[in-house]
C-alpha positions in Angstrom: -147.6 -54.4 126.5 -145.3 -51.8 125.0 -145.1 -51.0 121.3 -142.1 -52.6 119.5 -142.7 -51.8 115.8 -144.1 -49.2 113.4 -146.4 -50.4 110.7 -147.4 -48.5 107.6 -150.3 -49.7 105.4 -150.9 -48.1 102.0 -153.7 -49.2 99.7 -155.2 -47.7 96.5 -157.5 -49.1 93.9 -154.6 -50.1 91.7 -152.1 -51.5 94.3 -151.5 -52.4 97.9 -147.9 -52.1 98.9 -147.0 -54.6 101.7 -144.6 -52.7 104.0 -143.3 -54.9 106.8 -143.5 -53.6 110.4 -140.2 -51.9 111.2 -138.6 -52.3 114.7 -137.9 -49.1 116.4 -134.2 -49.9 116.6 -134.2 -50.2 112.8 -135.9 -46.8 112.5 -133.2 -45.3 114.8 -130.5 -46.8 112.6 -132.1 -45.5 109.4 -132.5 -42.0 110.8 -128.8 -41.9 111.8 -127.8 -42.8 108.3 -130.1 -40.1 106.8 -128.8 -37.4 109.0 -125.2 -38.5 108.5 -125.3 -38.6 104.7 -127.9 -35.9 103.9 -127.0 -32.4 105.0 -129.8 -30.2 106.2 -129.7 -28.1 103.0 -130.3 -31.2 100.9 -133.2 -32.3 103.2 -134.8 -28.9 102.8 -134.9 -29.4 99.0 -137.1 -32.6 99.5 -140.2 -30.4 99.9 -141.3 -28.2 97.0 -142.2 -24.7 98.1 -145.9 -24.1 98.5 -148.2 -22.4 101.0 -149.5 -25.8 102.2 -146.0 -26.9 103.4 -144.4 -23.5 104.1 -142.8 -24.7 107.4 -141.6 -28.1 106.3 -138.3 -26.8 104.9 -137.5 -25.1 108.3 -138.4 -28.3 110.2 -136.2 -30.5 107.9 -133.3 -28.1 108.3 -133.5 -28.0 112.1 -134.5 -31.5 113.1 -131.6 -33.8 114.2 -131.1 -37.5 114.7 -131.4 -36.9 118.4 -134.9 -35.5 118.0 -135.9 -38.5 116.0 -134.4 -40.8 118.6 -136.4 -39.0 121.4 -139.6 -39.4 119.4 -139.0 -43.1 118.8 -138.1 -43.7 122.5 -141.3 -42.0 123.5 -143.3 -44.3 121.1 -141.6 -47.3 122.6 -143.0 -46.3 126.1 -146.6 -46.2 124.8 -149.1 -48.9 124.3 -149.8 -49.8 120.6 -152.0 -47.2 119.0 -153.0 -45.9 115.6 -151.2 -42.6 114.7 -152.7 -42.0 111.2 -155.9 -43.3 109.6 -156.7 -41.6 106.3 -159.5 -42.9 104.2 -160.0 -40.7 101.1 -160.3 -40.6 97.3 -157.7 -39.5 94.7 -158.3 -37.3 91.7 -159.8 -40.2 89.8 -162.3 -40.9 92.6 -160.5 -44.1 93.5 -160.2 -45.0 97.2 -156.9 -44.4 99.0 -156.2 -45.8 102.5 -153.1 -44.9 104.6 -152.6 -46.2 108.1 -149.6 -45.7 110.4 -149.7 -47.5 113.7 -147.5 -49.1 116.4 -147.6 -52.7 117.2 
């Protein structure tokens, strides 16, 4: 069974935001819109300069919609799997869970 959607799950002590699973075709369409209407210089400004994210501005300036499309096409060929599973605590010692997986 090949993956068809990307699911994001975010939960904190104060809220749980239900994000519906997004079809890969929808993600391709959204990425085309972002790259069409947001020039690379604008995308580079999305990340504030810090040593932790020193390469992110370069990545955002150089990535293209074709790159995103290739990544999504590769995800479509794989079996469903969990990409991100973060279980941590915020500055107030409240639990935070973030999961990103394909379904």
